[in-house]
N, C-alpha and C positions, 0 to 999 in steps of 0.2 A: 612430487608436489609438496611444497613447504607450507607450514601453518605458522603464521607470524602473530596470531592472536595470543593475548595474555590475559589472565584474570587479574584485573586491577582493582577489584572491589575489596575494600577493607571493612565495610560496614557489617553488622550482624546479619545473618541470613534471615530474610523475611519468612514468616510462617504462614502458608496458605494451604488450607485443607478443605475437604468437602467434595461434593460432586462437581462434575464439569459445569453444570449450569450455575452453581453457587460461586465457583471460582471465576466464571465469566462475568457474573454480575458484580463481583468484587472489583474486578478490573474497571468495569464501566463506572461504578460509583466513585472509585478513587480518582479516575481521570476527570470525572464530572465536577470535582471540587473547584476546578479552575475554568471549566467550559460550561457556561450556563445555557440551558434550554436547547442543547444540541445532542441529546442522547442518541438519536438515530445515527448521526454522523459519527459519534464516538463508537457506537456499536459496530458500525461498518469498518471503522479503522482498526478496531481490535480483532474483528473477523479477519481482516487482511493480515495482521500480525500472526495470528494462529494458523492461517493458511499458508504462511511463508510467502506472502505476496507483498507488493509495494503499492502505495497509495499516492495519487496525485490530487492535491487540494487546490482547486481552481475557483477563485472568487475575487471580488474587488478588495482593495486594501482596507485593513482595519477591522475585519470581521472575525479575526481570531484564528487564522490559518496556522501561523507560526506558534501561537499559544497552544493549539491543539497538538501540534507535533511535539512540543516540549512537554506537555502534560503526559502524553503517551510515553515519552522517554523516561520521565520521572516515576511513572507508575510501576515500572519494573526495574529492579536493581541490575542494570546491565550497562555496559559502556556505550555512550552515545556521543556523536560528534555533529557539529553544525557546520555546514559549508555555505558561505554566501557566494552565490554564483554571479559573476560579473563578466563582461565581454573580454577582459584580459586574462581570465583564469585559464591556466594551461592544464592539459590532461594530467601531467605529473603532479600538479597541485592537488589533485583529487586522489589519484591512485598511489602516488609515491615515486621516489626517485632513487637510482643507484649512485652511491657516492664512493669515490676511491679512498680506501684507508691506507695511508702511507705506512702504518706500522705492520700491517699484514700483507701489503702490496696486492690487495684484492678489493674488488668492488663489493660494497655492502648495501643491501636494499633497506631504505628508510620508508616504512609504510606511511601512506597518506591518510587523510581523515576518513577515507572510505572504509578503513579497517575498524569497524565498530559494529555493535549489534543493531543499533538504530542510528541511521544517518539522516539528519534533517537537512534537506537541500532547499535553501531559500531562493525563490525567484529563479528556478532552474532554467527557464526559457531566456535568461539573459546571457547564458554561456554560449560560446561559439559552437557551431556544429562539430568541430573537431573535438572540443571538450565533452560535448554531449555524447559523442560516439564512444568515448572512453568509458561511459557508464554501461554500455550495452552488454559487455561480457559479464561484469560483476552482478548486474541485475538478473541475468539469466542463469549463469553457471556458478555464481558465488565464488568466483576466482578472479585474480588479476594476473595477466601475463605480461612480463616485461623482461627484456634482455635475455630471452631464452629460458626464463624460469616462470613457473606458475605458482602463485601464492593463494592460499585459501583465506577467505574472510571468516570471522567467527560466526557461529550459529547459536541462537537464531539471528537472522539478518534481515533487515527491512529498511527500505528507502522511503522516507516521507517527504515528498517534494511539494513545493508550492509554486503557483504562478498566477499572475494577474492577467486576465484575458482582455482587459480594457486598454491598458497602457501598451501600445505597440512600438513606441520609440525605443530603440536600443535593445530590442528583443529578437529572438530567432524562433521560428516555429519548430516545435518538437517533431522529429521525424516519426513516421508511422511505426517503424521498427521499435522505437523507444516507447511510444505510447502503448504499443501492444504488450510491453513488459510490465506495465502498471496493471495490477489486478483490478483496481477500482479507480475511478475518477469521481471525487466527491465535491460538493459545493456546500459551503457553510451557510450562506444566506444571512440576512439580517435577523437579530433576535427580536422576539415579540416584546411587548411593553414590560411585562413582569420580569422577563429574563434580563432585559437591559437594566432594569432597576437593581437586580441582584448583582449585575456586573459593576455598576457604579458603587455599590456598597462594599463588595468584596475586593475590587481591584482598583480602588481610588488611588492607591499608592503604587500601582503597577501590577504586572502579572504575578500571580501567586503560585506559578508552576513550581518554583524552587522549593516551596514549603510542603509539597506533596511527599508523603512518606511511602516509599516503595513497598508493595505488598507481595511481590514475587521476585525471585532471582532467575537467572538464565536457565538453570536446570529445571525449575518449576514450569517456566514457559515452554521449554522443550518437551516436557512431559505432557502438557496440554496439546501441543502440536502433534505428538505421536498418538495421543488418544483420539484426536479428531481424524487423523489419517486412517485409524482403524474402523471408522464408521462405515457400515455397509452401504452400498448404493443399489437401490431398487432398479430393476429393468425399466420400470416406468419412468424413473428420473433420468436414466441414460437416454431413453428414447426422446424425452422432452427436450433435453439439451441438444441432441442431434437435430431434431426437427426445427428448433429455433435457429440453429446455425445454418441449416439448409435454406430456411426462409430468407435470412438476411443475404445469403449469397445469390439467391435467385430473383430477388426483388428487382424490377426493371430500373428503378431509380438509384440503385446501389452500384458503385464502382469497386468498392472494397468491402467485403462482408466479414462476418465473424470468423476468425482464424481457428485452427485446431488448438493453438495455444490458449485462445479465449475459451474454448470449450473445457479444456483442462482446468483453467483458472476458475471458471464458474463451478465446476464440480468440487474443486478443493474448498472453495468458499462455502458451498452448500453443505459440505461435511461438517464444517465448524458450526454453521447455523443449526443443523440437526442436533449436534452434540449439545449446543447451548439450549436447545429446546427439550433436552432430556431424552432424546431418541437415539436408538442404535443404528438407524438406517436413514438414508436421504430419501425424502419424498419429493414429488414434483413441486409442492408448495414451497419447499425450502429454496428451490431453484428460482421460482417465479419472483420472489421478493427481492432477489439479488440482481435480476436481469438489467434494470436501468443503469445501475452503478457499474456493472461489469462489462456491458456490451456497447453502450453509446459511444464511448471514445474510440472504439475499434472500427467503427463504420464510417465510410466516406461515400457520399452521394456523388453522382455524376455532375459535371459542370452544368449540363442542361437542367437537371433536376434542382440544382442549387439556385439557378436563375428563376425557377418557378416557385421557389420558396420552400422546397422540401428540405428537411433536416434529418440528421441521424436519430435524434430523439423521436421524430415522427415514424421512422422505420422501426425502431424498437417498440413503440406503442402499437404499430400495426402487427408486429410479430406476436406481441402478447395477446392481442384481441383475435388474431387469426389462427394461431396454433392452439389446438385444444389441449387442456391440461389432463393428462392421464390420471386415473385414479389408482392409488397405491395404498395398501393397508399394512404391508410388511416389507421386510427387506428381501424376500425371496423372489 
């Protein structure tokens, strides 16, 4: 397996110290310089990054989806690429292509924009199913296979994709296999009055994401990822995740419930939340606050239930109200 990533950063190494909660809050505050009034969305996006997951930002145009993705990319000093997805985009335009070198009489692989620490995919649902399928391997395995070779993408690695659920012309529905690879699906929503006032004052000349000064580098982010992975999981939290998964799979109105990949994603994210809360173990409460963002996009209701007005969000709400939250006071 080949590693085609290179350290292209030439700026001074950012200095970030302190406890995990302090470093987590530093990331949130830095990204919030360009995203007004959306701290919860920012927190969830940073949880995704530290859980080595991907995030799908779904909302109407103009509410800051791309700005959030760019703000996240500028908060940490890592390599990031932006891909504008269009119907004519080819898989090789994303993953890379092998080119014949006449001097060496060999084919050489030219990495595509997917080879970055943070990949911003704008309007991902405008790409054809063939191009979207090229994302499946790299989002799950962190590798790209082509012409009999497998190449590793750099770590940390995160895809931040955006899509507009209202405009259906010229778009393709994301397949369930790809949706399941997104740790969270988040919605920006419109800002409140005061937040929009701050947007007008701070971004009257355009997005100020480029002015954000990075507070961490790739190694420091990787250290936070490793620290979060070391958080213990209480048996009560494990039981709660499994009970939620079983509820979604057994609900009569559900055709496709929460997958084991979804259970693992929920646990990874809960570890980050526990660490951000200053605890060394995952409690059921950490799991509960993440459920709507992690589960909803993984659930598909039956056609009959959909005709009756049932939605995945309703299934998740029923799971939260029906599955009791176990009590846990320690990681044992």
